[in-house]
BAVOBA-100245 format. One record per residue (C-alpha): x, y, z; residue number from 0; residue in one letter. Coordinates in steps of 0.25 Angstrom, whole numbers, plus 5000, padded with zeros to 4 digits. Last residue first. Example, Ala and Ser with C-alpha at 12.3 -4.5 7.8 and 13.67 -1.06 7.14 Angstrom:
// BAVOBA-100245
node xx 5055	yy 4996	zz 5029	num 1	residu S
node xx 5049	yy 4982	zz 5031	num 0	residu A
***
This chain:
// BAVOBA-100245
node xx 4848	yy 5024	zz 4894	num 433	residu X
node xx 4847	yy 5029	zz 4879	num 432	residu X
node xx 4851	yy 5045	zz 4881	num 431	residu X
node xx 4865	yy 5038	zz 4887	num 430	residu X
node xx 4870	yy 5031	zz 4874	num 429	residu X
node xx 4880	yy 5021	zz 4879	num 428	residu X
node xx 4892	yy 5016	zz 4873	num 427	residu X
node xx 4897	yy 5002	zz 4875	num 426	residu X
node xx 4913	yy 4997	zz 4875	num 425	residu X
node xx 4917	yy 4988	zz 4865	num 424	residu X
node xx 4923	yy 4976	zz 4868	num 423	residu X
node xx 4928	yy 4967	zz 4857	num 422	residu X
node xx 4919	yy 4956	zz 4854	num 421	residu X
node xx 4914	yy 4944	zz 4860	num 420	residu X
node xx 4920	yy 4946	zz 4875	num 419	residu X
node xx 4910	yy 4956	zz 4874	num 418	residu X
node xx 4899	yy 4946	zz 4876	num 417	residu X
node xx 4884	yy 4956	zz 4875	num 416	residu X
node xx 4872	yy 4960	zz 4880	num 415	residu X
node xx 4865	yy 4972	zz 4874	num 414	residu X
node xx 4851	yy 4975	zz 4882	num 413	residu X
node xx 4839	yy 4982	zz 4876	num 412	residu X
node xx 4826	yy 4988	zz 4883	num 411	residu X
node xx 4814	yy 4992	zz 4878	num 410	residu X
node xx 4803	yy 4996	zz 4889	num 409	residu X
node xx 4791	yy 5002	zz 4881	num 408	residu X
node xx 4780	yy 5001	zz 4893	num 407	residu X
node xx 4779	yy 4987	zz 4890	num 406	residu X
node xx 4793	yy 4980	zz 4888	num 405	residu X
node xx 4803	yy 4976	zz 4880	num 404	residu X
node xx 4818	yy 4970	zz 4881	num 403	residu X
node xx 4828	yy 4967	zz 4872	num 402	residu X
node xx 4842	yy 4960	zz 4875	num 401	residu X
node xx 4853	yy 4961	zz 4864	num 400	residu X
node xx 4864	yy 4950	zz 4864	num 399	residu X
node xx 4878	yy 4950	zz 4860	num 398	residu X
node xx 4890	yy 4941	zz 4858	num 397	residu X
node xx 4881	yy 4928	zz 4854	num 396	residu X
node xx 4887	yy 4918	zz 4844	num 395	residu X
node xx 4875	yy 4910	zz 4840	num 394	residu X
node xx 4869	yy 4896	zz 4846	num 393	residu X
node xx 4853	yy 4894	zz 4842	num 392	residu X
node xx 4841	yy 4893	zz 4849	num 391	residu X
node xx 4828	yy 4888	zz 4845	num 390	residu X
node xx 4815	yy 4892	zz 4840	num 389	residu X
node xx 4816	yy 4905	zz 4833	num 388	residu X
node xx 4829	yy 4912	zz 4836	num 387	residu X
node xx 4823	yy 4927	zz 4834	num 386	residu X
node xx 4831	yy 4930	zz 4821	num 385	residu X
node xx 4823	yy 4943	zz 4817	num 384	residu X
node xx 4811	yy 4946	zz 4809	num 383	residu X
node xx 4799	yy 4949	zz 4818	num 382	residu X
node xx 4790	yy 4957	zz 4809	num 381	residu X
node xx 4790	yy 4943	zz 4801	num 380	residu X
node xx 4784	yy 4936	zz 4814	num 379	residu X
node xx 4792	yy 4922	zz 4815	num 378	residu X
node xx 4784	yy 4910	zz 4815	num 377	residu X
node xx 4790	yy 4900	zz 4825	num 376	residu X
node xx 4794	yy 4909	zz 4836	num 375	residu X
node xx 4790	yy 4901	zz 4848	num 374	residu X
node xx 4804	yy 4901	zz 4855	num 373	residu X
node xx 4813	yy 4912	zz 4852	num 372	residu X
node xx 4826	yy 4905	zz 4853	num 371	residu X
node xx 4838	yy 4908	zz 4862	num 370	residu X
node xx 4851	yy 4912	zz 4856	num 369	residu X
node xx 4863	yy 4905	zz 4862	num 368	residu X
node xx 4878	yy 4909	zz 4862	num 367	residu X
node xx 4879	yy 4904	zz 4877	num 366	residu X
node xx 4882	yy 4916	zz 4883	num 365	residu X
node xx 4876	yy 4923	zz 4874	num 364	residu X
node xx 4863	yy 4918	zz 4876	num 363	residu X
node xx 4863	yy 4916	zz 4889	num 362	residu X
node xx 4865	yy 4931	zz 4890	num 361	residu X
node xx 4852	yy 4933	zz 4881	num 360	residu X
node xx 4846	yy 4923	zz 4892	num 359	residu X
node xx 4848	yy 4933	zz 4904	num 358	residu X
node xx 4844	yy 4944	zz 4895	num 357	residu X
node xx 4828	yy 4937	zz 4892	num 356	residu X
node xx 4829	yy 4934	zz 4907	num 355	residu X
node xx 4832	yy 4949	zz 4910	num 354	residu X
node xx 4823	yy 4955	zz 4901	num 353	residu X
node xx 4811	yy 4946	zz 4902	num 352	residu X
node xx 4810	yy 4946	zz 4918	num 351	residu X
node xx 4800	yy 4959	zz 4917	num 350	residu X
node xx 4791	yy 4952	zz 4907	num 349	residu X
node xx 4796	yy 4936	zz 4907	num 348	residu X
node xx 4789	yy 4935	zz 4894	num 347	residu X
node xx 4789	yy 4920	zz 4891	num 346	residu X
node xx 4800	yy 4910	zz 4893	num 345	residu X
node xx 4801	yy 4903	zz 4878	num 344	residu X
node xx 4794	yy 4912	zz 4870	num 343	residu X
node xx 4798	yy 4925	zz 4877	num 342	residu X
node xx 4814	yy 4921	zz 4874	num 341	residu X
node xx 4815	yy 4931	zz 4862	num 340	residu X
node xx 4826	yy 4927	zz 4851	num 339	residu X
node xx 4837	yy 4936	zz 4843	num 338	residu X
node xx 4848	yy 4931	zz 4835	num 337	residu X
node xx 4854	yy 4942	zz 4830	num 336	residu X
node xx 4860	yy 4946	zz 4815	num 335	residu X
node xx 4846	yy 4950	zz 4808	num 334	residu X
node xx 4844	yy 4963	zz 4815	num 333	residu X
node xx 4858	yy 4967	zz 4810	num 332	residu X
node xx 4852	yy 4973	zz 4799	num 331	residu X
node xx 4847	yy 4983	zz 4808	num 330	residu X
node xx 4849	yy 4980	zz 4823	num 329	residu X
node xx 4841	yy 4991	zz 4828	num 328	residu X
node xx 4829	yy 4992	zz 4820	num 327	residu X
node xx 4829	yy 4977	zz 4819	num 326	residu X
node xx 4830	yy 4975	zz 4833	num 325	residu X
node xx 4817	yy 4985	zz 4835	num 324	residu X
node xx 4810	yy 4979	zz 4825	num 323	residu X
node xx 4811	yy 4965	zz 4830	num 322	residu X
node xx 4808	yy 4969	zz 4843	num 321	residu X
node xx 4796	yy 4978	zz 4840	num 320	residu X
node xx 4791	yy 4966	zz 4832	num 319	residu X
node xx 4792	yy 4957	zz 4843	num 318	residu X
node xx 4786	yy 4966	zz 4853	num 317	residu X
node xx 4773	yy 4971	zz 4846	num 316	residu X
node xx 4767	yy 4956	zz 4843	num 315	residu X
node xx 4771	yy 4949	zz 4855	num 314	residu X
node xx 4779	yy 4938	zz 4856	num 313	residu X
node xx 4788	yy 4946	zz 4869	num 312	residu X
node xx 4802	yy 4945	zz 4861	num 311	residu X
node xx 4810	yy 4953	zz 4870	num 310	residu X
node xx 4822	yy 4950	zz 4859	num 309	residu X
node xx 4836	yy 4944	zz 4865	num 308	residu X
node xx 4844	yy 4947	zz 4855	num 307	residu X
node xx 4856	yy 4940	zz 4850	num 306	residu X
node xx 4869	yy 4943	zz 4843	num 305	residu X
node xx 4869	yy 4959	zz 4841	num 304	residu X
node xx 4882	yy 4962	zz 4834	num 303	residu X
node xx 4875	yy 4967	zz 4822	num 302	residu X
node xx 4869	yy 4977	zz 4829	num 301	residu X
node xx 4882	yy 4984	zz 4834	num 300	residu X
node xx 4887	yy 4984	zz 4848	num 299	residu X
node xx 4891	yy 4996	zz 4855	num 298	residu X
node xx 4881	yy 4991	zz 4868	num 297	residu X
node xx 4878	yy 5008	zz 4867	num 296	residu X
node xx 4876	yy 5005	zz 4853	num 295	residu X
node xx 4868	yy 4993	zz 4855	num 294	residu X
node xx 4858	yy 4998	zz 4865	num 293	residu X
node xx 4856	yy 5011	zz 4857	num 292	residu X
node xx 4852	yy 5001	zz 4844	num 291	residu X
node xx 4844	yy 4992	zz 4854	num 290	residu X
node xx 4836	yy 5003	zz 4861	num 289	residu X
node xx 4832	yy 5012	zz 4847	num 288	residu X
node xx 4828	yy 4998	zz 4839	num 287	residu X
node xx 4818	yy 4996	zz 4851	num 286	residu X
node xx 4813	yy 5010	zz 4851	num 285	residu X
node xx 4810	yy 5008	zz 4836	num 284	residu X
node xx 4805	yy 4994	zz 4837	num 283	residu X
node xx 4793	yy 4998	zz 4827	num 282	residu X
node xx 4784	yy 4991	zz 4834	num 281	residu X
node xx 4783	yy 5002	zz 4845	num 280	residu X
node xx 4780	yy 4993	zz 4859	num 279	residu X
node xx 4766	yy 4993	zz 4865	num 278	residu X
node xx 4764	yy 4991	zz 4880	num 277	residu X
node xx 4763	yy 5004	zz 4886	num 276	residu X
node xx 4765	yy 5010	zz 4871	num 275	residu X
node xx 4776	yy 5014	zz 4860	num 274	residu X
node xx 4784	yy 5022	zz 4869	num 273	residu X
node xx 4796	yy 5012	zz 4867	num 272	residu X
node xx 4805	yy 5014	zz 4880	num 271	residu X
node xx 4821	yy 5012	zz 4878	num 270	residu X
node xx 4831	yy 5005	zz 4887	num 269	residu X
node xx 4846	yy 5002	zz 4885	num 268	residu X
node xx 4857	yy 4990	zz 4887	num 267	residu X
node xx 4871	yy 4989	zz 4884	num 266	residu X
node xx 4883	yy 4979	zz 4882	num 265	residu X
node xx 4878	yy 4970	zz 4895	num 264	residu X
node xx 4890	yy 4960	zz 4895	num 263	residu X
node xx 4889	yy 4946	zz 4893	num 262	residu X
node xx 4887	yy 4931	zz 4901	num 261	residu X
node xx 4899	yy 4938	zz 4911	num 260	residu X
node xx 4908	yy 4928	zz 4919	num 259	residu X
node xx 4913	yy 4935	zz 4931	num 258	residu X
node xx 4928	yy 4936	zz 4934	num 257	residu X
node xx 4926	yy 4943	zz 4946	num 256	residu X
node xx 4934	yy 4956	zz 4942	num 255	residu X
node xx 4927	yy 4954	zz 4928	num 254	residu X
node xx 4912	yy 4954	zz 4933	num 253	residu X
node xx 4915	yy 4967	zz 4940	num 252	residu X
node xx 4923	yy 4973	zz 4930	num 251	residu X
node xx 4910	yy 4969	zz 4920	num 250	residu X
node xx 4901	yy 4976	zz 4929	num 249	residu X
node xx 4889	yy 4965	zz 4932	num 248	residu X
node xx 4876	yy 4960	zz 4928	num 247	residu X
node xx 4871	yy 4949	zz 4934	num 246	residu X
node xx 4858	yy 4945	zz 4928	num 245	residu X
node xx 4844	yy 4941	zz 4933	num 244	residu X
node xx 4833	yy 4935	zz 4926	num 243	residu X
node xx 4819	yy 4932	zz 4929	num 242	residu X
node xx 4807	yy 4922	zz 4925	num 241	residu X
node xx 4793	yy 4924	zz 4922	num 240	residu X
node xx 4785	yy 4921	zz 4908	num 239	residu X
node xx 4774	yy 4928	zz 4902	num 238	residu X
node xx 4771	yy 4923	zz 4889	num 237	residu X
node xx 4771	yy 4932	zz 4875	num 236	residu X
node xx 4763	yy 4937	zz 4866	num 235	residu X
node xx 4755	yy 4934	zz 4851	num 234	residu X
node xx 4765	yy 4930	zz 4844	num 233	residu X
node xx 4760	yy 4922	zz 4830	num 232	residu X
node xx 4770	yy 4929	zz 4821	num 231	residu X
node xx 4783	yy 4926	zz 4831	num 230	residu X
node xx 4792	yy 4934	zz 4837	num 229	residu X
node xx 4791	yy 4929	zz 4850	num 228	residu X
node xx 4781	yy 4917	zz 4851	num 227	residu X
node xx 4775	yy 4915	zz 4866	num 226	residu X
node xx 4765	yy 4907	zz 4864	num 225	residu X
node xx 4776	yy 4893	zz 4862	num 224	residu X
node xx 4774	yy 4888	zz 4875	num 223	residu X
node xx 4760	yy 4893	zz 4880	num 222	residu X
node xx 4753	yy 4885	zz 4870	num 221	residu X
node xx 4738	yy 4888	zz 4865	num 220	residu X
node xx 4742	yy 4903	zz 4862	num 219	residu X
node xx 4744	yy 4917	zz 4868	num 218	residu X
node xx 4754	yy 4925	zz 4871	num 217	residu X
node xx 4754	yy 4936	zz 4880	num 216	residu X
node xx 4752	yy 4951	zz 4875	num 215	residu X
node xx 4739	yy 4955	zz 4874	num 214	residu X
node xx 4738	yy 4965	zz 4884	num 213	residu X
node xx 4727	yy 4960	zz 4891	num 212	residu X
node xx 4734	yy 4946	zz 4892	num 211	residu X
node xx 4746	yy 4955	zz 4897	num 210	residu X
node xx 4738	yy 4959	zz 4909	num 209	residu X
node xx 4732	yy 4946	zz 4911	num 208	residu X
node xx 4744	yy 4939	zz 4913	num 207	residu X
node xx 4750	yy 4951	zz 4922	num 206	residu X
node xx 4739	yy 4950	zz 4932	num 205	residu X
node xx 4737	yy 4935	zz 4931	num 204	residu X
node xx 4754	yy 4933	zz 4936	num 203	residu X
node xx 4764	yy 4926	zz 4927	num 202	residu X
node xx 4772	yy 4941	zz 4929	num 201	residu X
node xx 4785	yy 4933	zz 4936	num 200	residu X
node xx 4796	yy 4943	zz 4931	num 199	residu X
node xx 4810	yy 4945	zz 4935	num 198	residu X
node xx 4822	yy 4954	zz 4932	num 197	residu X
node xx 4836	yy 4956	zz 4931	num 196	residu X
node xx 4849	yy 4963	zz 4936	num 195	residu X
node xx 4859	yy 4959	zz 4947	num 194	residu X
node xx 4869	yy 4969	zz 4946	num 193	residu X
node xx 4883	yy 4969	zz 4947	num 192	residu X
node xx 4894	yy 4980	zz 4949	num 191	residu X
node xx 4884	yy 4991	zz 4954	num 190	residu X
node xx 4883	yy 5004	zz 4953	num 189	residu X
node xx 4892	yy 5008	zz 4941	num 188	residu X
node xx 4882	yy 5015	zz 4933	num 187	residu X
node xx 4884	yy 5003	zz 4921	num 186	residu X
node xx 4882	yy 4993	zz 4933	num 185	residu X
node xx 4869	yy 5000	zz 4937	num 184	residu X
node xx 4865	yy 5000	zz 4923	num 183	residu X
node xx 4868	yy 4986	zz 4919	num 182	residu X
node xx 4858	yy 4983	zz 4930	num 181	residu X
node xx 4848	yy 4993	zz 4923	num 180	residu X
node xx 4851	yy 4985	zz 4912	num 179	residu X
node xx 4847	yy 4972	zz 4918	num 178	residu X
node xx 4833	yy 4978	zz 4923	num 177	residu X
node xx 4830	yy 4984	zz 4910	num 176	residu X
node xx 4831	yy 4971	zz 4903	num 175	residu X
node xx 4823	yy 4962	zz 4913	num 174	residu X
node xx 4813	yy 4974	zz 4915	num 173	residu X
node xx 4809	yy 4975	zz 4898	num 172	residu X
node xx 4795	yy 4966	zz 4901	num 171	residu X
node xx 4791	yy 4978	zz 4910	num 170	residu X
node xx 4801	yy 4988	zz 4915	num 169	residu X
node xx 4803	yy 4987	zz 4930	num 168	residu X
node xx 4817	yy 4989	zz 4933	num 167	residu X
node xx 4820	yy 4984	zz 4949	num 166	residu X
node xx 4832	yy 4990	zz 4956	num 165	residu X
node xx 4842	yy 4987	zz 4967	num 164	residu X
node xx 4854	yy 4994	zz 4967	num 163	residu X
node xx 4865	yy 4991	zz 4974	num 162	residu X
node xx 4865	yy 4982	zz 4987	num 161	residu X
node xx 4863	yy 4968	zz 4981	num 160	residu X
node xx 4866	yy 4956	zz 4990	num 159	residu X
node xx 4861	yy 4944	zz 4980	num 158	residu X
node xx 4846	yy 4941	zz 4990	num 157	residu X
node xx 4844	yy 4956	zz 4992	num 156	residu X
node xx 4844	yy 4961	zz 4979	num 155	residu X
node xx 4839	yy 4949	zz 4973	num 154	residu X
node xx 4826	yy 4952	zz 4982	num 153	residu X
node xx 4825	yy 4967	zz 4980	num 152	residu X
node xx 4826	yy 4965	zz 4966	num 151	residu X
node xx 4814	yy 4955	zz 4966	num 150	residu X
node xx 4806	yy 4964	zz 4975	num 149	residu X
node xx 4809	yy 4977	zz 4965	num 148	residu X
node xx 4795	yy 4974	zz 4958	num 147	residu X
node xx 4787	yy 4975	zz 4971	num 146	residu X
node xx 4778	yy 4963	zz 4971	num 145	residu X
node xx 4785	yy 4955	zz 4982	num 144	residu X
node xx 4785	yy 4968	zz 4992	num 143	residu X
node xx 4769	yy 4968	zz 4990	num 142	residu X
node xx 4767	yy 4954	zz 4995	num 141	residu X
node xx 4776	yy 4957	zz 5007	num 140	residu X
node xx 4766	yy 4969	zz 5009	num 139	residu X
node xx 4753	yy 4962	zz 5007	num 138	residu X
node xx 4756	yy 4951	zz 5017	num 137	residu X
node xx 4748	yy 4939	zz 5012	num 136	residu X
node xx 4733	yy 4938	zz 5015	num 135	residu X
node xx 4724	yy 4925	zz 5016	num 134	residu X
node xx 4710	yy 4927	zz 5014	num 133	residu X
node xx 4698	yy 4927	zz 5024	num 132	residu X
node xx 4701	yy 4942	zz 5027	num 131	residu X
node xx 4697	yy 4946	zz 5014	num 130	residu X
node xx 4700	yy 4959	zz 5011	num 129	residu X
node xx 4715	yy 4959	zz 5015	num 128	residu X
node xx 4713	yy 4947	zz 5003	num 127	residu X
node xx 4713	yy 4956	zz 4993	num 126	residu X
node xx 4725	yy 4963	zz 4997	num 125	residu X
node xx 4731	yy 4949	zz 4998	num 124	residu X
node xx 4728	yy 4946	zz 4984	num 123	residu X
node xx 4732	yy 4959	zz 4978	num 122	residu X
node xx 4745	yy 4955	zz 4985	num 121	residu X
node xx 4745	yy 4940	zz 4979	num 120	residu X
node xx 4745	yy 4945	zz 4966	num 119	residu X
node xx 4757	yy 4956	zz 4968	num 118	residu X
node xx 4765	yy 4946	zz 4974	num 117	residu X
node xx 4764	yy 4937	zz 4960	num 116	residu X
node xx 4766	yy 4950	zz 4953	num 115	residu X
node xx 4779	yy 4953	zz 4960	num 114	residu X
node xx 4784	yy 4965	zz 4951	num 113	residu X
node xx 4781	yy 4969	zz 4939	num 112	residu X
node xx 4791	yy 4971	zz 4928	num 111	residu X
node xx 4803	yy 4964	zz 4936	num 110	residu X
node xx 4818	yy 4970	zz 4938	num 109	residu X
node xx 4829	yy 4966	zz 4946	num 108	residu X
node xx 4840	yy 4975	zz 4946	num 107	residu X
node xx 4850	yy 4971	zz 4958	num 106	residu X
node xx 4864	yy 4978	zz 4961	num 105	residu X
node xx 4877	yy 4972	zz 4967	num 104	residu X
node xx 4887	yy 4985	zz 4969	num 103	residu X
node xx 4881	yy 4987	zz 4984	num 102	residu X
node xx 4883	yy 4973	zz 4986	num 101	residu X
node xx 4897	yy 4972	zz 4984	num 100	residu X
node xx 4904	yy 4959	zz 4987	num 99	residu X
node xx 4891	yy 4952	zz 4984	num 98	residu X
node xx 4889	yy 4941	zz 4995	num 97	residu X
node xx 4885	yy 4931	zz 4986	num 96	residu X
node xx 4896	yy 4933	zz 4977	num 95	residu X
node xx 4893	yy 4934	zz 4961	num 94	residu X
node xx 4895	yy 4921	zz 4952	num 93	residu X
node xx 4887	yy 4929	zz 4941	num 92	residu X
node xx 4880	yy 4915	zz 4940	num 91	residu X
node xx 4877	yy 4915	zz 4956	num 90	residu X
node xx 4871	yy 4930	zz 4954	num 89	residu X
node xx 4862	yy 4927	zz 4940	num 88	residu X
node xx 4858	yy 4914	zz 4950	num 87	residu X
node xx 4854	yy 4921	zz 4961	num 86	residu X
node xx 4847	yy 4933	zz 4953	num 85	residu X
node xx 4838	yy 4923	zz 4946	num 84	residu X
node xx 4833	yy 4916	zz 4958	num 83	residu X
node xx 4830	yy 4930	zz 4965	num 82	residu X
node xx 4824	yy 4936	zz 4952	num 81	residu X
node xx 4814	yy 4924	zz 4951	num 80	residu X
node xx 4809	yy 4922	zz 4966	num 79	residu X
node xx 4807	yy 4938	zz 4966	num 78	residu X
node xx 4798	yy 4939	zz 4953	num 77	residu X
node xx 4792	yy 4925	zz 4959	num 76	residu X
node xx 4787	yy 4931	zz 4972	num 75	residu X
node xx 4784	yy 4921	zz 4982	num 74	residu X
node xx 4790	yy 4930	zz 4993	num 73	residu X
node xx 4805	yy 4932	zz 4986	num 72	residu X
node xx 4812	yy 4927	zz 5000	num 71	residu X
node xx 4805	yy 4912	zz 5001	num 70	residu X
node xx 4810	yy 4910	zz 4986	num 69	residu X
node xx 4802	yy 4903	zz 4977	num 68	residu X
node xx 4812	yy 4898	zz 4965	num 67	residu X
node xx 4802	yy 4899	zz 4953	num 66	residu X
node xx 4801	yy 4894	zz 4939	num 65	residu X
node xx 4795	yy 4905	zz 4930	num 64	residu X
node xx 4782	yy 4906	zz 4923	num 63	residu X
node xx 4781	yy 4904	zz 4907	num 62	residu X
node xx 4767	yy 4909	zz 4905	num 61	residu X
node xx 4755	yy 4907	zz 4897	num 60	residu X
node xx 4741	yy 4909	zz 4904	num 59	residu X
node xx 4731	yy 4903	zz 4914	num 58	residu X
node xx 4726	yy 4913	zz 4925	num 57	residu X
node xx 4720	yy 4906	zz 4937	num 56	residu X
node xx 4709	yy 4908	zz 4948	num 55	residu X
node xx 4698	yy 4913	zz 4939	num 54	residu X
node xx 4686	yy 4918	zz 4947	num 53	residu X
node xx 4673	yy 4913	zz 4948	num 52	residu X
node xx 4672	yy 4902	zz 4959	num 51	residu X
node xx 4680	yy 4912	zz 4966	num 50	residu X
node xx 4696	yy 4913	zz 4967	num 49	residu X
node xx 4705	yy 4923	zz 4975	num 48	residu X
node xx 4710	yy 4933	zz 4965	num 47	residu X
node xx 4725	yy 4929	zz 4965	num 46	residu X
node xx 4726	yy 4922	zz 4950	num 45	residu X
node xx 4735	yy 4910	zz 4948	num 44	residu X
node xx 4740	yy 4910	zz 4936	num 43	residu X
node xx 4740	yy 4897	zz 4927	num 42	residu X
node xx 4752	yy 4894	zz 4916	num 41	residu X
node xx 4752	yy 4889	zz 4902	num 40	residu X
node xx 4767	yy 4888	zz 4898	num 39	residu X
node xx 4779	yy 4897	zz 4893	num 38	residu X
node xx 4793	yy 4890	zz 4895	num 37	residu X
node xx 4797	yy 4887	zz 4880	num 36	residu X
node xx 4810	yy 4879	zz 4877	num 35	residu X
node xx 4819	yy 4885	zz 4868	num 34	residu X
node xx 4830	yy 4877	zz 4871	num 33	residu X
node xx 4838	yy 4889	zz 4873	num 32	residu X
node xx 4828	yy 4895	zz 4882	num 31	residu X
node xx 4829	yy 4883	zz 4891	num 30	residu X
node xx 4843	yy 4882	zz 4891	num 29	residu X
node xx 4842	yy 4897	zz 4896	num 28	residu X
node xx 4832	yy 4894	zz 4907	num 27	residu X
node xx 4842	yy 4883	zz 4912	num 26	residu X
node xx 4853	yy 4891	zz 4913	num 25	residu X
node xx 4849	yy 4903	zz 4919	num 24	residu X
node xx 4839	yy 4896	zz 4931	num 23	residu X
node xx 4826	yy 4894	zz 4936	num 22	residu X
node xx 4820	yy 4888	zz 4923	num 21	residu X
node xx 4810	yy 4890	zz 4912	num 20	residu X
node xx 4802	yy 4901	zz 4914	num 19	residu X
node xx 4815	yy 4909	zz 4917	num 18	residu X
node xx 4823	yy 4910	zz 4929	num 17	residu X
node xx 4837	yy 4917	zz 4927	num 16	residu X
node xx 4850	yy 4921	zz 4933	num 15	residu X
node xx 4861	yy 4927	zz 4925	num 14	residu X
node xx 4875	yy 4931	zz 4929	num 13	residu X
node xx 4887	yy 4940	zz 4925	num 12	residu X
node xx 4882	yy 4949	zz 4914	num 11	residu X
node xx 4891	yy 4960	zz 4911	num 10	residu X
node xx 4891	yy 4974	zz 4913	num 9	residu X
node xx 4902	yy 4985	zz 4908	num 8	residu X
node xx 4905	yy 4995	zz 4918	num 7	residu X
node xx 4899	yy 5011	zz 4915	num 6	residu X
node xx 4907	yy 5021	zz 4906	num 5	residu X
node xx 4898	yy 5017	zz 4894	num 4	residu X
node xx 4904	yy 5022	zz 4882	num 3	residu X
node xx 4902	yy 5035	zz 4876	num 2	residu X
node xx 4889	yy 5042	zz 4874	num 1	residu X
node xx 4880	yy 5041	zz 4860	num 0	residu X
***
């Protein structure tokens, strides 16, 4: 174990949210606290030109996000969502429209797959080139909208960020990885402020069909209750859409302008699970090591964790892996914190899940409210933590642990806390774990 972190302390001073419930932070958080459910039955148009024999629409369960259409985004939802969330976060942080040192303002906006609506139209446009009677669309413009880094570029241009502009891609861990990368830019002294988060709009036939083949999508007769994290009847998740952007800021920079902070980013870390491309090590050993490392570097004891926002997909393997991983890391203290998964309420936002759920963990710290795990009615005996089933509850919250897991073995964890609630203890960092 090395000495204390030499980089600046990092705080969160702004939050922007778009969820399947609403455009906006407070409206989305209100629905989550109430235990509302956003999933419904949706029909997705297929891009294949219709014939008498062809199917033109795909029906599935989903939690689509409301969109704020923007001509500058070129009708690509992931860019619309990112811009909307980023503008709310920037305003929430009280940052000036003309940032005085734009080269010290960074932008890290991840997305797990790029602009899939544009990709579908690109394929159709390429097909139409062979048929002069069919309308075509400029393929070059469609290709640019599809690129995964397009939302990051759009946000940087809109808000004047001239520092690093990055786009992490880490499957369903993308959101939390993006936030950690933003924190790193401040720790490394590259930026004073970073707009960090992720965006995803994957309710497309290609993604739905792919996940159906993998057997990870929730099935049942009712969309609203299909996603059941940690329930013995769980059989998968519902795809949701949305975005979240946080304003990350060095403590010194925030203090100089008298900004209010939601919480401090105490520590975070990444680890790879080599069990398989789409499978997890259900012993949770890798996750246990990661959580222990993150707590150690944050200088927080297991019995000081008040809330855990779980990845909680509602798939058979994930929920058991998380439960065992957390129990292994916290030991006897595992029964203490309130935990919850938001995916029964808003679905699995895939690349945006980590950032949206981290934003909600910050709001939980702010308000002292643990959001519920909806649709958890018959707990799986293998999943034996306090998941806050059914209804939110009030609690004194000083620290929150956020976990995200992704296909390909991506494991991520972050520790957030209100340092004003207890004596300051400098965090430590193990360089071998980063």
